[in-house]
C-alpha positions as CSV (number, residue, x, y, z in Angstrom):
1,M,-26.8,-7.9,-42.3
2,S,-29.2,-10.8,-42.1
3,S,-32.4,-10.2,-40.0
4,P,-33.6,-12.5,-37.3
5,K,-37.1,-13.0,-39.9
6,N,-34.6,-13.9,-42.5
7,N,-32.5,-16.4,-40.6
8,K,-35.3,-18.0,-39.6
9,T,-36.5,-18.3,-42.7
10,Q,-33.3,-19.6,-43.9
11,G,-33.5,-21.9,-41.4
12,I,-36.4,-23.5,-42.1
13,I,-35.8,-24.1,-45.7
14,R,-32.8,-25.9,-44.5
15,L,-35.2,-28.1,-42.4
16,I,-37.1,-28.8,-44.8
17,V,-34.3,-29.8,-47.2
18,L,-32.6,-32.0,-44.5
19,V,-35.7,-33.9,-44.1
20,V,-37.1,-34.2,-47.6
21,L,-33.1,-35.5,-48.4
22,L,-33.2,-37.5,-45.2
23,V,-36.5,-39.6,-46.5
24,N,-35.3,-40.2,-50.0
25,Q,-32.1,-41.8,-49.0
26,G,-34.0,-44.0,-46.3
27,L,-36.3,-44.8,-49.3
28,V,-33.8,-45.8,-51.0
29,T,-32.1,-47.7,-48.7
30,A,-35.5,-50.0,-48.3
31,G,-35.0,-50.5,-52.1
32,F,-38.1,-48.2,-53.8
33,D,-37.1,-45.7,-55.7
34,P,-39.5,-42.6,-54.8
35,L,-37.6,-40.1,-57.4
36,P,-38.1,-42.6,-60.8
37,F,-36.1,-40.0,-62.9
38,N,-33.2,-40.2,-65.1
39,E,-30.2,-38.5,-65.3
40,Q,-31.0,-36.4,-68.0
41,Q,-34.8,-35.4,-66.7
42,I,-32.8,-34.2,-63.4
43,Y,-30.2,-32.2,-65.1
44,E,-33.1,-30.8,-67.3
45,G,-35.2,-29.8,-64.2
46,I,-32.5,-29.0,-62.3
47,S,-31.2,-26.4,-65.2
48,A,-34.9,-25.1,-65.9
49,V,-35.1,-24.0,-62.4
50,A,-31.8,-22.3,-62.3
51,L,-32.6,-20.5,-65.7
52,A,-36.0,-19.2,-63.8
53,V,-34.2,-18.2,-60.3
54,A,-31.4,-16.2,-62.1
55,A,-33.4,-14.3,-64.8
56,I,-36.0,-13.3,-61.8
57,Y,-32.9,-12.2,-59.8
58,S,-31.5,-10.5,-62.6
59,W,-34.8,-8.7,-63.0
60,W,-35.4,-7.4,-59.5
61,R,-31.9,-6.4,-58.9
62,N,-31.5,-4.7,-62.3
63,N,-35.6,-2.6,-62.2
64,N,-37.0,-0.3,-59.8
65,I,-39.8,-1.6,-58.9
66,T,-40.2,-1.0,-55.0
67,R,-41.1,2.7,-53.8
68,E,-37.9,2.6,-52.3
69,A,-36.6,1.8,-55.3
70,E,-37.7,4.5,-57.6
71,K,-37.5,6.9,-54.6
72,S,-33.0,6.3,-54.3
73,Q,-32.8,6.2,-57.8
74,K,-34.2,9.9,-57.8
75,E,-31.4,10.6,-55.1
76,L,-29.1,9.2,-57.0
77,E,-29.6,10.9,-60.1
78,R,-29.6,14.6,-58.4
79,K,-26.7,14.0,-56.9
80,K,-25.2,12.7,-59.9
81,N,-26.1,16.3,-61.7
82,I,-25.0,18.2,-58.7
83,K,-21.0,17.1,-59.4
């Protein structure tokens, strides 16, 4: 389950994204081009961000970098050796 702090953070992020999209749509409707990127540049940017997020997430999930994770790993190994 998500903690209340995590839910608050997610809500703030969703609000910021919504405001940015609303401002962008308003500017487009008014005839301005606030994001002067072509489709290829947008695709490359989104791909780069997705790659970075996936790499960081994969690294974080597959490595015991916190003390709690190291303790849990040692406990897991100890339990496996008992069997």
